[in-house]
N, C-alpha and C positions, 0 to 999 in steps of 0.2 A: 505494499501498501503506498503512496507518493505522498497521499492527498495531505491536508494543512488544515489548521483550522484558527482565524483572528477576529479580531473586535476589530471596529473599524468607529471614528466618532458621529455621536448624535446630540443634542443638544441637549434632550432631559432624559433617554432612556437609551441603548445600547444596538450595536450594529454588531451585528454576526452574521462570519463570511464561512463559505465551508469552500473550498477546493480541490478536487480533484480527477482519477482520469475520467470517471463518468462522472454520470448524474447521480447515480445511487451512492458512489465512495464522498461526492462532493454533499452529497445529504447528510451523510455521515455523520462529517467532519461538522457541517454546521452544529449537528444535533450536539456535539462534543463543544461547541462555544455555546451554546444556551448551557446547560452545565456549569463552564469555566464560567459564562458569569456569575451563577449566584458560588460555585469552591469550585477548589481547582482538581478537573477531571482525575488527576493521578494517584490522588485520593481516595477514588470511590473503590471499593472492590465490587467483585461480580459474582457478589451471593444470591440475586436471584433477577431470573428473568420475564422480561413481560412483552407477551407478542402486541403487536400492533402493526393493524391494515387500514389503509384508507385508498380514496382512488381521487383524482381531483380529473377535470376537462381538458388541464396541459400539462405542464412541468411547474410551471409557477405556482398552477393552484392547486397541485398536487405537494409542495413543497410548503406550502404555507398549512393546509391541511394536515402535513405532516407534523409540522415544526406543533402545529395546534394542540394535534393526540398527545405527544409526547410533552407535554408543560400538561394535559391535563393529567395525563397517569403521574407527571412527577407531585402535582398536588394532592390528587387522591390516593396514594399511594403510599405518601410520605416519605417519597427518594427518590437518589440523586443514578444516574446513568453516566457512565463511564466510556462505555462499549457498545457499537451497534452494529449488526451486520444487518443490511439495509439492502432489499433487491426492487426494481421497477420492469412494468411487465406488463404494457398496453393501457398503461395511465392507472397501473395499481401497484401501490407499494406494500412490503409486507416488510416489519423491520421484527430484529429482538433485539430489545434496551438492554442492556446487563448492569447489574448495579445493587444497591442497596437500600436501606432504610435511611435516612438521615442523622447525622451521631454530630449534632450545634458541636459538640465540644472536640471532634474531630474533623470534621467540614468545616468549621468556622464561617457557616453561610453569609455571602456579606447582602444578598438582594434577595428576595420572590420575585420569581420570573411570571409575570400575568398571562404574557400570550404575545406570538407574534401578530404583526399589524402589515398591512400592503406599504405600508414608506421604504424607500430604493427596493421593493420585491422586486427582484429578478435572477432567472437561472440562463443563463450562457455558456458558451463553447467557445472559450477564446484561446488561439492556439490549438497548443494538445491538451488545455487545461476546464475542465466542466467549473464553473464558480456558483454556488450557488446562496445569495443574502438577503436579504431583509431586517429591518428594525424593530428588536422584542421590546415590547414594553414592560417595563422594571418598578 
């Protein structure tokens, strides 16, 4: 896997970006950026897995839906996720998010991620990379 994640500046919220060789890898890296907005993803152990399925009209719609499904699972399950196995086929995403229950003492969460927004929403192919990005509400 050659992808990576990063944050980009935004006035009130946090921009997240995933970069990968495929849209699926870019989506997985963007999910790590979501986790990284709250806590260091390298501190999250893969103790439990959660399946996430969603569909979208196009890659941008699928990306937005994916992030909000992930954030919903983070909130409802009271978990952080550090690694993601993502596949995309014909407008459908299947992912397995691996993580553990939030431990405030160990994870030291900085913010609560509330949801993905349409602000700066983009999924595009640039050179050899796929880039998936948007602003998340914190």
